[in-house]
mmCIF file as gemmi writes it, N, C-alpha and C atoms, coordinates in Angstrom:
data_model
loop_
_atom_site.group_PDB
_atom_site.id
_atom_site.type_symbol
_atom_site.label_atom_id
_atom_site.label_alt_id
_atom_site.label_comp_id
_atom_site.label_asym_id
_atom_site.label_entity_id
_atom_site.label_seq_id
_atom_site.pdbx_PDB_ins_code
_atom_site.Cartn_x
_atom_site.Cartn_y
_atom_site.Cartn_z
_atom_site.occupancy
_atom_site.B_iso_or_equiv
_atom_site.pdbx_formal_charge
_atom_site.auth_seq_id
_atom_site.auth_asym_id
_atom_site.pdbx_PDB_model_num
ATOM 1 N N . MET Axp A 1 ? -21.085 11.823 6.079 1 0 ? 1 A 1
ATOM 2 C CA . MET Axp A 1 ? -21.418 10.5 5.663 1 0 ? 1 A 1
ATOM 3 C C . MET Axp A 1 ? -21.462 9.611 6.897 1 0 ? 1 A 1
ATOM 4 N N . LYS Axp A 2 ? -22.507 8.851 7.004 1 0 ? 2 A 1
ATOM 5 C CA . LYS Axp A 2 ? -22.662 7.972 8.161 1 0 ? 2 A 1
ATOM 6 C C . LYS Axp A 2 ? -22.979 6.574 7.648 1 0 ? 2 A 1
ATOM 7 N N . ASP Axp A 3 ? -21.926 5.822 7.309 1 0 ? 3 A 1
ATOM 8 C CA . ASP Axp A 3 ? -22.131 4.48 6.776 1 0 ? 3 A 1
ATOM 9 C C . ASP Axp A 3 ? -21.628 3.392 7.726 1 0 ? 3 A 1
ATOM 10 N N . THR Axp A 4 ? -21.317 3.775 8.951 1 0 ? 4 A 1
ATOM 11 C CA . THR Axp A 4 ? -20.844 2.839 9.968 1 0 ? 4 A 1
ATOM 12 C C . THR Axp A 4 ? -21.883 2.76 11.074 1 0 ? 4 A 1
ATOM 13 N N . SER Axp A 5 ? -22.178 1.537 11.493 1 0 ? 5 A 1
ATOM 14 C CA . SER Axp A 5 ? -23.172 1.383 12.558 1 0 ? 5 A 1
ATOM 15 C C . SER Axp A 5 ? -22.663 2.037 13.846 1 0 ? 5 A 1
ATOM 16 N N . THR Axp A 6 ? -23.588 2.405 14.697 1 0 ? 6 A 1
ATOM 17 C CA . THR Axp A 6 ? -23.249 3.052 15.967 1 0 ? 6 A 1
ATOM 18 C C . THR Axp A 6 ? -22.35 2.145 16.802 1 0 ? 6 A 1
ATOM 19 N N . LYS Axp A 7 ? -22.649 0.848 16.806 1 0 ? 7 A 1
ATOM 20 C CA . LYS Axp A 7 ? -21.855 -0.111 17.585 1 0 ? 7 A 1
ATOM 21 C C . LYS Axp A 7 ? -20.402 -0.131 17.092 1 0 ? 7 A 1
ATOM 22 N N . ILE Axp A 8 ? -20.213 -0.194 15.808 1 0 ? 8 A 1
ATOM 23 C CA . ILE Axp A 8 ? -18.856 -0.247 15.236 1 0 ? 8 A 1
ATOM 24 C C . ILE Axp A 8 ? -18.147 1.082 15.432 1 0 ? 8 A 1
ATOM 25 N N . HIS Axp A 9 ? -18.865 2.174 15.243 1 0 ? 9 A 1
ATOM 26 C CA . HIS Axp A 9 ? -18.27 3.495 15.448 1 0 ? 9 A 1
ATOM 27 C C . HIS Axp A 9 ? -17.783 3.639 16.892 1 0 ? 9 A 1
ATOM 28 N N . LYS Axp A 10 ? -18.573 3.184 17.828 1 0 ? 10 A 1
ATOM 29 C CA . LYS Axp A 10 ? -18.196 3.254 19.246 1 0 ? 10 A 1
ATOM 30 C C . LYS Axp A 10 ? -16.926 2.438 19.492 1 0 ? 10 A 1
ATOM 31 N N . LYS Axp A 11 ? -16.841 1.25 18.889 1 0 ? 11 A 1
ATOM 32 C CA . LYS Axp A 11 ? -15.66 0.388 19.051 1 0 ? 11 A 1
ATOM 33 C C . LYS Axp A 11 ? -14.427 1.054 18.423 1 0 ? 11 A 1
ATOM 34 N N . GLN Axp A 12 ? -14.599 1.672 17.237 1 0 ? 12 A 1
ATOM 35 C CA . GLN Axp A 12 ? -13.483 2.375 16.593 1 0 ? 12 A 1
ATOM 36 C C . GLN Axp A 12 ? -12.965 3.496 17.49 1 0 ? 12 A 1
ATOM 37 N N . LEU Axp A 13 ? -13.881 4.245 18.048 1 0 ? 13 A 1
ATOM 38 C CA . LEU Axp A 13 ? -13.506 5.345 18.936 1 0 ? 13 A 1
ATOM 39 C C . LEU Axp A 13 ? -12.786 4.825 20.176 1 0 ? 13 A 1
ATOM 40 N N . GLU Axp A 14 ? -13.259 3.721 20.715 1 0 ? 14 A 1
ATOM 41 C CA . GLU Axp A 14 ? -12.629 3.105 21.886 1 0 ? 14 A 1
ATOM 42 C C . GLU Axp A 14 ? -11.18 2.705 21.574 1 0 ? 14 A 1
ATOM 43 N N . ILE Axp A 15 ? -10.969 2.086 20.417 1 0 ? 15 A 1
ATOM 44 C CA . ILE Axp A 15 ? -9.623 1.674 20.006 1 0 ? 15 A 1
ATOM 45 C C . ILE Axp A 15 ? -8.733 2.902 19.808 1 0 ? 15 A 1
ATOM 46 N N . TYR Axp A 16 ? -9.28 3.899 19.136 1 0 ? 16 A 1
ATOM 47 C CA . TYR Axp A 16 ? -8.52 5.119 18.867 1 0 ? 16 A 1
ATOM 48 C C . TYR Axp A 16 ? -8.134 5.823 20.163 1 0 ? 16 A 1
ATOM 49 N N . MET Axp A 17 ? -9.055 5.953 21.08 1 0 ? 17 A 1
ATOM 50 C CA . MET Axp A 17 ? -8.786 6.669 22.327 1 0 ? 17 A 1
ATOM 51 C C . MET Axp A 17 ? -7.861 5.887 23.26 1 0 ? 17 A 1
ATOM 52 N N . ALA Axp A 18 ? -7.709 4.584 23.045 1 0 ? 18 A 1
ATOM 53 C CA . ALA Axp A 18 ? -6.788 3.789 23.846 1 0 ? 18 A 1
ATOM 54 C C . ALA Axp A 18 ? -5.326 4.048 23.447 1 0 ? 18 A 1
ATOM 55 N N . LYS Axp A 19 ? -5.145 4.679 22.302 1 0 ? 19 A 1
ATOM 56 C CA . LYS Axp A 19 ? -3.787 4.985 21.837 1 0 ? 19 A 1
ATOM 57 C C . LYS Axp A 19 ? -3.25 6.21 22.563 1 0 ? 19 A 1
ATOM 58 N N . SER Axp A 20 ? -1.954 6.348 22.578 1 0 ? 20 A 1
ATOM 59 C CA . SER Axp A 20 ? -1.345 7.519 23.211 1 0 ? 20 A 1
ATOM 60 C C . SER Axp A 20 ? -1.593 8.753 22.348 1 0 ? 20 A 1
ATOM 61 N N . ALA Axp A 21 ? -1.399 9.919 22.939 1 0 ? 21 A 1
ATOM 62 C CA . ALA Axp A 21 ? -1.574 11.166 22.198 1 0 ? 21 A 1
ATOM 63 C C . ALA Axp A 21 ? -0.641 11.213 20.985 1 0 ? 21 A 1
ATOM 64 N N . GLY Axp A 22 ? 0.573 10.725 21.159 1 0 ? 22 A 1
ATOM 65 C CA . GLY Axp A 22 ? 1.54 10.694 20.056 1 0 ? 22 A 1
ATOM 66 C C . GLY Axp A 22 ? 1.081 9.79 18.919 1 0 ? 22 A 1
ATOM 67 N N . GLU Axp A 23 ? 0.527 8.637 19.272 1 0 ? 23 A 1
ATOM 68 C CA . GLU Axp A 23 ? 0.018 7.719 18.246 1 0 ? 23 A 1
ATOM 69 C C . GLU Axp A 23 ? -1.167 8.341 17.503 1 0 ? 23 A 1
ATOM 70 N N . ARG Axp A 24 ? -2.058 9.007 18.239 1 0 ? 24 A 1
ATOM 71 C CA . ARG Axp A 24 ? -3.215 9.647 17.605 1 0 ? 24 A 1
ATOM 72 C C . ARG Axp A 24 ? -2.76 10.768 16.673 1 0 ? 24 A 1
ATOM 73 N N . LEU Axp A 25 ? -1.761 11.532 17.103 1 0 ? 25 A 1
ATOM 74 C CA . LEU Axp A 25 ? -1.225 12.596 16.256 1 0 ? 25 A 1
ATOM 75 C C . LEU Axp A 25 ? -0.636 12.009 14.975 1 0 ? 25 A 1
ATOM 76 N N . THR Axp A 26 ? 0.125 10.94 15.108 1 0 ? 26 A 1
ATOM 77 C CA . THR Axp A 26 ? 0.722 10.289 13.946 1 0 ? 26 A 1
ATOM 78 C C . THR Axp A 26 ? -0.357 9.83 12.97 1 0 ? 26 A 1
ATOM 79 N N . ILE Axp A 27 ? -1.417 9.231 13.489 1 0 ? 27 A 1
ATOM 80 C CA . ILE Axp A 27 ? -2.525 8.778 12.642 1 0 ? 27 A 1
ATOM 81 C C . ILE Axp A 27 ? -3.139 9.959 11.904 1 0 ? 27 A 1
ATOM 82 N N . CYS Axp A 28 ? -3.383 11.056 12.613 1 0 ? 28 A 1
ATOM 83 C CA . CYS Axp A 28 ? -3.984 12.241 11.987 1 0 ? 28 A 1
ATOM 84 C C . CYS Axp A 28 ? -3.082 12.802 10.896 1 0 ? 28 A 1
ATOM 85 N N . LEU Axp A 29 ? -1.798 12.887 11.164 1 0 ? 29 A 1
ATOM 86 C CA . LEU Axp A 29 ? -0.866 13.421 10.175 1 0 ? 29 A 1
ATOM 87 C C . LEU Axp A 29 ? -0.78 12.517 8.952 1 0 ? 29 A 1
ATOM 88 N N . GLU Axp A 30 ? -0.822 11.211 9.171 1 0 ? 30 A 1
ATOM 89 C CA . GLU Axp A 30 ? -0.817 10.267 8.057 1 0 ? 30 A 1
ATOM 90 C C . GLU Axp A 30 ? -2.083 10.417 7.213 1 0 ? 30 A 1
ATOM 91 N N . MET Axp A 31 ? -3.212 10.673 7.857 1 0 ? 31 A 1
ATOM 92 C CA . MET Axp A 31 ? -4.463 10.862 7.131 1 0 ? 31 A 1
ATOM 93 C C . MET Axp A 31 ? -4.417 12.138 6.296 1 0 ? 31 A 1
ATOM 94 N N . ILE Axp A 32 ? -3.852 13.197 6.845 1 0 ? 32 A 1
ATOM 95 C CA . ILE Axp A 32 ? -3.712 14.45 6.099 1 0 ? 32 A 1
ATOM 96 C C . ILE Axp A 32 ? -2.81 14.231 4.892 1 0 ? 32 A 1
ATOM 97 N N . ASP Axp A 33 ? -1.702 13.544 5.096 1 0 ? 33 A 1
ATOM 98 C CA . ASP Axp A 33 ? -0.767 13.261 4.013 1 0 ? 33 A 1
ATOM 99 C C . ASP Axp A 33 ? -1.434 12.419 2.927 1 0 ? 33 A 1
ATOM 100 N N . PHE Axp A 34 ? -2.224 11.437 3.333 1 0 ? 34 A 1
ATOM 101 C CA . PHE Axp A 34 ? -2.919 10.582 2.383 1 0 ? 34 A 1
ATOM 102 C C . PHE Axp A 34 ? -3.932 11.401 1.566 1 0 ? 34 A 1
ATOM 103 N N . GLY Axp A 35 ? -4.657 12.281 2.227 1 0 ? 35 A 1
ATOM 104 C CA . GLY Axp A 35 ? -5.613 13.14 1.528 1 0 ? 35 A 1
ATOM 105 C C . GLY Axp A 35 ? -4.929 14.022 0.499 1 0 ? 35 A 1
ATOM 106 N N . ARG Axp A 36 ? -3.789 14.567 0.876 1 0 ? 36 A 1
ATOM 107 C CA . ARG Axp A 36 ? -3.023 15.399 -0.054 1 0 ? 36 A 1
ATOM 108 C C . ARG Axp A 36 ? -2.544 14.568 -1.242 1 0 ? 36 A 1
ATOM 109 N N . THR Axp A 37 ? -2.085 13.35 -0.987 1 0 ? 37 A 1
ATOM 110 C CA . THR Axp A 37 ? -1.638 12.465 -2.064 1 0 ? 37 A 1
ATOM 111 C C . THR Axp A 37 ? -2.779 12.159 -3.023 1 0 ? 37 A 1
ATOM 112 N N . LEU Axp A 38 ? -3.968 11.901 -2.478 1 0 ? 38 A 1
ATOM 113 C CA . LEU Axp A 38 ? -5.133 11.643 -3.331 1 0 ? 38 A 1
ATOM 114 C C . LEU Axp A 38 ? -5.452 12.855 -4.196 1 0 ? 38 A 1
ATOM 115 N N . ALA Axp A 39 ? -5.413 14.044 -3.603 1 0 ? 39 A 1
ATOM 116 C CA . ALA Axp A 39 ? -5.691 15.271 -4.347 1 0 ? 39 A 1
ATOM 117 C C . ALA Axp A 39 ? -4.657 15.474 -5.454 1 0 ? 39 A 1
ATOM 118 N N . GLU Axp A 40 ? -3.386 15.288 -5.133 1 0 ? 40 A 1
ATOM 119 C CA . GLU Axp A 40 ? -2.326 15.459 -6.13 1 0 ? 40 A 1
ATOM 120 C C . GLU Axp A 40 ? -2.493 14.46 -7.27 1 0 ? 40 A 1
ATOM 121 N N . THR Axp A 41 ? -2.835 13.226 -6.933 1 0 ? 41 A 1
ATOM 122 C CA . THR Axp A 41 ? -3.023 12.191 -7.957 1 0 ? 41 A 1
ATOM 123 C C . THR Axp A 41 ? -4.158 12.567 -8.901 1 0 ? 41 A 1
ATOM 124 N N . LYS Axp A 42 ? -5.268 13.046 -8.356 1 0 ? 42 A 1
ATOM 125 C CA . LYS Axp A 42 ? -6.415 13.449 -9.173 1 0 ? 42 A 1
ATOM 126 C C . LYS Axp A 42 ? -6.028 14.588 -10.107 1 0 ? 42 A 1
ATOM 127 N N . ILE Axp A 43 ? -5.341 15.584 -9.587 1 0 ? 43 A 1
ATOM 128 C CA . ILE Axp A 43 ? -4.937 16.734 -10.395 1 0 ? 43 A 1
ATOM 129 C C . ILE Axp A 43 ? -3.965 16.301 -11.485 1 0 ? 43 A 1
ATOM 130 N N . LYS Axp A 44 ? -3.001 15.44 -11.153 1 0 ? 44 A 1
ATOM 131 C CA . LYS Axp A 44 ? -2.024 14.962 -12.14 1 0 ? 44 A 1
ATOM 132 C C . LYS Axp A 44 ? -2.69 14.131 -13.232 1 0 ? 44 A 1
ATOM 133 N N . GLU Axp A 45 ? -3.729 13.366 -12.876 1 0 ? 45 A 1
ATOM 134 C CA . GLU Axp A 45 ? -4.446 12.583 -13.883 1 0 ? 45 A 1
ATOM 135 C C . GLU Axp A 45 ? -5.127 13.497 -14.893 1 0 ? 45 A 1
ATOM 136 N N . GLU Axp A 46 ? -5.654 14.624 -14.402 1 0 ? 46 A 1
ATOM 137 C CA . GLU Axp A 46 ? -6.337 15.568 -15.274 1 0 ? 46 A 1
ATOM 138 C C . GLU Axp A 46 ? -5.362 16.42 -16.076 1 0 ? 46 A 1
ATOM 139 N N . ASN Axp A 47 ? -4.14 16.581 -15.556 1 0 ? 47 A 1
ATOM 140 C CA . ASN Axp A 47 ? -3.129 17.408 -16.212 1 0 ? 47 A 1
ATOM 141 C C . ASN Axp A 47 ? -1.758 16.773 -15.992 1 0 ? 47 A 1
ATOM 142 N N . PRO Axp A 48 ? -1.415 15.766 -16.796 1 0 ? 48 A 1
ATOM 143 C CA . PRO Axp A 48 ? -0.162 15.018 -16.568 1 0 ? 48 A 1
ATOM 144 C C . PRO Axp A 48 ? 1.112 15.847 -16.69 1 0 ? 48 A 1
ATOM 145 N N . ASN Axp A 49 ? 1.062 16.976 -17.36 1 0 ? 49 A 1
ATOM 146 C CA . ASN Axp A 49 ? 2.262 17.797 -17.559 1 0 ? 49 A 1
ATOM 147 C C . ASN Axp A 49 ? 2.343 18.965 -16.582 1 0 ? 49 A 1
ATOM 148 N N . ILE Axp A 50 ? 1.598 18.927 -15.519 1 0 ? 50 A 1
ATOM 149 C CA . ILE Axp A 50 ? 1.552 20.028 -14.562 1 0 ? 50 A 1
ATOM 150 C C . ILE Axp A 50 ? 2.908 20.204 -13.876 1 0 ? 50 A 1
ATOM 151 N N . THR Axp A 51 ? 3.282 21.445 -13.676 1 0 ? 51 A 1
ATOM 152 C CA . THR Axp A 51 ? 4.545 21.722 -12.988 1 0 ? 51 A 1
ATOM 153 C C . THR Axp A 51 ? 4.338 21.573 -11.47 1 0 ? 51 A 1
ATOM 154 N N . ALA Axp A 52 ? 5.426 21.465 -10.754 1 0 ? 52 A 1
ATOM 155 C CA . ALA Axp A 52 ? 5.346 21.315 -9.298 1 0 ? 52 A 1
ATOM 156 C C . ALA Axp A 52 ? 4.688 22.534 -8.652 1 0 ? 52 A 1
ATOM 157 N N . SER Axp A 53 ? 5.015 23.726 -9.14 1 0 ? 53 A 1
ATOM 158 C CA . SER Axp A 53 ? 4.425 24.934 -8.55 1 0 ? 53 A 1
ATOM 159 C C . SER Axp A 53 ? 2.939 25.044 -8.876 1 0 ? 53 A 1
ATOM 160 N N . ASP Axp A 54 ? 2.545 24.663 -10.094 1 0 ? 54 A 1
ATOM 161 C CA . ASP Axp A 54 ? 1.122 24.67 -10.437 1 0 ? 54 A 1
ATOM 162 C C . ASP Axp A 54 ? 0.362 23.621 -9.641 1 0 ? 54 A 1
ATOM 163 N N . LEU Axp A 55 ? 0.983 22.474 -9.419 1 0 ? 55 A 1
ATOM 164 C CA . LEU Axp A 55 ? 0.353 21.429 -8.613 1 0 ? 55 A 1
ATOM 165 C C . LEU Axp A 55 ? 0.104 21.935 -7.194 1 0 ? 55 A 1
ATOM 166 N N . LYS Axp A 56 ? 1.087 22.605 -6.635 1 0 ? 56 A 1
ATOM 167 C CA . LYS Axp A 56 ? 0.955 23.166 -5.287 1 0 ? 56 A 1
ATOM 168 C C . LYS Axp A 56 ? -0.219 24.149 -5.239 1 0 ? 56 A 1
ATOM 169 N N . ALA Axp A 57 ? -0.317 25.007 -6.251 1 0 ? 57 A 1
ATOM 170 C CA . ALA Axp A 57 ? -1.397 25.993 -6.306 1 0 ? 57 A 1
ATOM 171 C C . ALA Axp A 57 ? -2.753 25.312 -6.468 1 0 ? 57 A 1
ATOM 172 N N . GLU Axp A 58 ? -2.833 24.292 -7.298 1 0 ? 58 A 1
ATOM 173 C CA . GLU Axp A 58 ? -4.105 23.599 -7.529 1 0 ? 58 A 1
ATOM 174 C C . GLU Axp A 58 ? -4.558 22.818 -6.296 1 0 ? 58 A 1
ATOM 175 N N . VAL Axp A 59 ? -3.625 22.231 -5.578 1 0 ? 59 A 1
ATOM 176 C CA . VAL Axp A 59 ? -3.978 21.534 -4.33 1 0 ? 59 A 1
ATOM 177 C C . VAL Axp A 59 ? -4.533 22.552 -3.334 1 0 ? 59 A 1
ATOM 178 N N . PHE Axp A 60 ? -3.876 23.69 -3.236 1 0 ? 60 A 1
ATOM 179 C CA . PHE Axp A 60 ? -4.363 24.745 -2.344 1 0 ? 60 A 1
ATOM 180 C C . PHE Axp A 60 ? -5.792 25.139 -2.721 1 0 ? 60 A 1
ATOM 181 N N . LYS Axp A 61 ? -6.02 25.381 -4.009 1 0 ? 61 A 1
ATOM 182 C CA . LYS Axp A 61 ? -7.345 25.798 -4.456 1 0 ? 61 A 1
ATOM 183 C C . LYS Axp A 61 ? -8.401 24.734 -4.151 1 0 ? 61 A 1
ATOM 184 N N . LEU Axp A 62 ? -8.044 23.482 -4.318 1 0 ? 62 A 1
ATOM 185 C CA . LEU Axp A 62 ? -8.982 22.397 -4.031 1 0 ? 62 A 1
ATOM 186 C C . LEU Axp A 62 ? -9.327 22.346 -2.545 1 0 ? 62 A 1
ATOM 187 N N . PHE Axp A 63 ? -8.326 22.481 -1.696 1 0 ? 63 A 1
ATOM 188 C CA . PHE Axp A 63 ? -8.549 22.385 -0.251 1 0 ? 63 A 1
ATOM 189 C C . PHE Axp A 63 ? -9.242 23.61 0.338 1 0 ? 63 A 1
ATOM 190 N N . TYR Axp A 64 ? -8.992 24.774 -0.231 1 0 ? 64 A 1
ATOM 191 C CA . TYR Axp A 64 ? -9.471 26.016 0.383 1 0 ? 64 A 1
ATOM 192 C C . TYR Axp A 64 ? -10.521 26.759 -0.437 1 0 ? 64 A 1
ATOM 193 N N . LYS Axp A 65 ? -11.125 26.092 -1.415 1 0 ? 65 A 1
ATOM 194 C CA . LYS Axp A 65 ? -12.102 26.755 -2.286 1 0 ? 65 A 1
ATOM 195 C C . LYS Axp A 65 ? -13.32 27.275 -1.525 1 0 ? 65 A 1
ATOM 196 N N . ASN Axp A 66 ? -13.62 26.712 -0.368 1 0 ? 66 A 1
ATOM 197 C CA . ASN Axp A 66 ? -14.764 27.168 0.421 1 0 ? 66 A 1
ATOM 198 C C . ASN Axp A 66 ? -14.382 28.193 1.486 1 0 ? 66 A 1
ATOM 199 N N . ASP Axp A 67 ? -13.097 28.471 1.608 1 0 ? 67 A 1
ATOM 200 C CA . ASP Axp A 67 ? -12.619 29.382 2.646 1 0 ? 67 A 1
ATOM 201 C C . ASP Axp A 67 ? -12.248 30.768 2.12 1 0 ? 67 A 1
ATOM 202 N N . PHE Axp A 68 ? -12.038 30.884 0.813 1 0 ? 68 A 1
ATOM 203 C CA . PHE Axp A 68 ? -11.645 32.15 0.212 1 0 ? 68 A 1
ATOM 204 C C . PHE Axp A 68 ? -12.544 32.461 -0.98 1 0 ? 68 A 1
ATOM 205 N N . GLU Axp A 69 ? -12.791 33.743 -1.209 1 0 ? 69 A 1
ATOM 206 C CA . GLU Axp A 69 ? -13.533 34.182 -2.393 1 0 ? 69 A 1
ATOM 207 C C . GLU Axp A 69 ? -12.667 33.922 -3.624 1 0 ? 69 A 1
ATOM 208 N N . GLY Axp A 70 ? -13.288 33.83 -4.778 1 0 ? 70 A 1
ATOM 209 C CA . GLY Axp A 70 ? -12.599 33.494 -6.025 1 0 ? 70 A 1
ATOM 210 C C . GLY Axp A 70 ? -11.359 34.305 -6.312 1 0 ? 70 A 1
ATOM 211 N N . GLU Axp A 71 ? -11.472 35.633 -6.231 1 0 ? 71 A 1
ATOM 212 C CA . GLU Axp A 71 ? -10.335 36.495 -6.542 1 0 ? 71 A 1
ATOM 213 C C . GLU Axp A 71 ? -9.205 36.317 -5.536 1 0 ? 71 A 1
ATOM 214 N N . GLU Axp A 72 ? -9.56 36.223 -4.264 1 0 ? 72 A 1
ATOM 215 C CA . GLU Axp A 72 ? -8.545 36.041 -3.221 1 0 ? 72 A 1
ATOM 216 C C . GLU Axp A 72 ? -7.886 34.671 -3.351 1 0 ? 72 A 1
ATOM 217 N N . LEU Axp A 73 ? -8.676 33.649 -3.665 1 0 ? 73 A 1
ATOM 218 C CA . LEU Axp A 73 ? -8.154 32.295 -3.853 1 0 ? 73 A 1
ATOM 219 C C . LEU Axp A 73 ? -7.133 32.284 -4.986 1 0 ? 73 A 1
ATOM 220 N N . GLU Axp A 74 ? -7.475 32.927 -6.098 1 0 ? 74 A 1
ATOM 221 C CA . GLU Axp A 74 ? -6.559 32.981 -7.242 1 0 ? 74 A 1
ATOM 222 C C . GLU Axp A 74 ? -5.291 33.771 -6.922 1 0 ? 74 A 1
ATOM 223 N N . LYS Axp A 75 ? -5.425 34.846 -6.166 1 0 ? 75 A 1
ATOM 224 C CA . LYS Axp A 75 ? -4.265 35.658 -5.788 1 0 ? 75 A 1
ATOM 225 C C . LYS Axp A 75 ? -3.28 34.821 -4.965 1 0 ? 75 A 1
ATOM 226 N N . ILE Axp A 76 ? -3.799 34.059 -4.023 1 0 ? 76 A 1
ATOM 227 C CA . ILE Axp A 76 ? -2.937 33.196 -3.191 1 0 ? 76 A 1
ATOM 228 C C . ILE Axp A 76 ? -2.315 32.108 -4.05 1 0 ? 76 A 1
ATOM 229 N N . ALA Axp A 77 ? -3.115 31.503 -4.941 1 0 ? 77 A 1
ATOM 230 C CA . ALA Axp A 77 ? -2.598 30.45 -5.838 1 0 ? 77 A 1
ATOM 231 C C . ALA Axp A 77 ? -1.483 31.009 -6.711 1 0 ? 77 A 1
ATOM 232 N N . ASP Axp A 78 ? -1.663 32.227 -7.225 1 0 ? 78 A 1
ATOM 233 C CA . ASP Axp A 78 ? -0.606 32.853 -8.045 1 0 ? 78 A 1
ATOM 234 C C . ASP Axp A 78 ? 0.665 33.051 -7.225 1 0 ? 78 A 1
ATOM 235 N N . TRP Axp A 79 ? 0.514 33.466 -5.969 1 0 ? 79 A 1
ATOM 236 C CA . TRP Axp A 79 ? 1.667 33.643 -5.105 1 0 ? 79 A 1
ATOM 237 C C . TRP Axp A 79 ? 2.389 32.304 -4.876 1 0 ? 79 A 1
ATOM 238 N N . LEU Axp A 80 ? 1.607 31.219 -4.69 1 0 ? 80 A 1
ATOM 239 C CA . LEU Axp A 80 ? 2.207 29.906 -4.485 1 0 ? 80 A 1
ATOM 240 C C . LEU Axp A 80 ? 2.982 29.444 -5.706 1 0 ? 80 A 1
ATOM 241 N N . ARG Axp A 81 ? 2.526 29.832 -6.879 1 0 ? 81 A 1
ATOM 242 C CA . ARG Axp A 81 ? 3.217 29.452 -8.1 1 0 ? 81 A 1
ATOM 243 C C . ARG Axp A 81 ? 4.593 30.104 -8.219 1 0 ? 81 A 1
ATOM 244 N N . LEU Axp A 82 ? 4.79 31.219 -7.517 1 0 ? 82 A 1
ATOM 245 C CA . LEU Axp A 82 ? 6.064 31.935 -7.571 1 0 ? 82 A 1
ATOM 246 C C . LEU Axp A 82 ? 7.125 31.307 -6.681 1 0 ? 82 A 1
ATOM 247 N N . GLU Axp A 83 ? 6.712 30.498 -5.739 1 0 ? 83 A 1
ATOM 248 C CA . GLU Axp A 83 ? 7.678 29.894 -4.791 1 0 ? 83 A 1
ATOM 249 C C . GLU Axp A 83 ? 8.519 28.848 -5.458 1 0 ? 83 A 1
């Protein structure tokens, strides 16, 4: 998706790169955490009674559905449900 002008994108990158490596890492980790929270919220809205282990498996399936074949994805999700 490219909905930011080149000028603004360049300025954003300039601001980001002016931060220390530690600050950039913190920002990235916060973004990952936020993405996971959004995914969990969506799954919980669709299934309000979901267990913690099923939620973990469903988040995994959502994030990795393009990285694993169906059977392998389900096998890993089943394993996550056992934890």
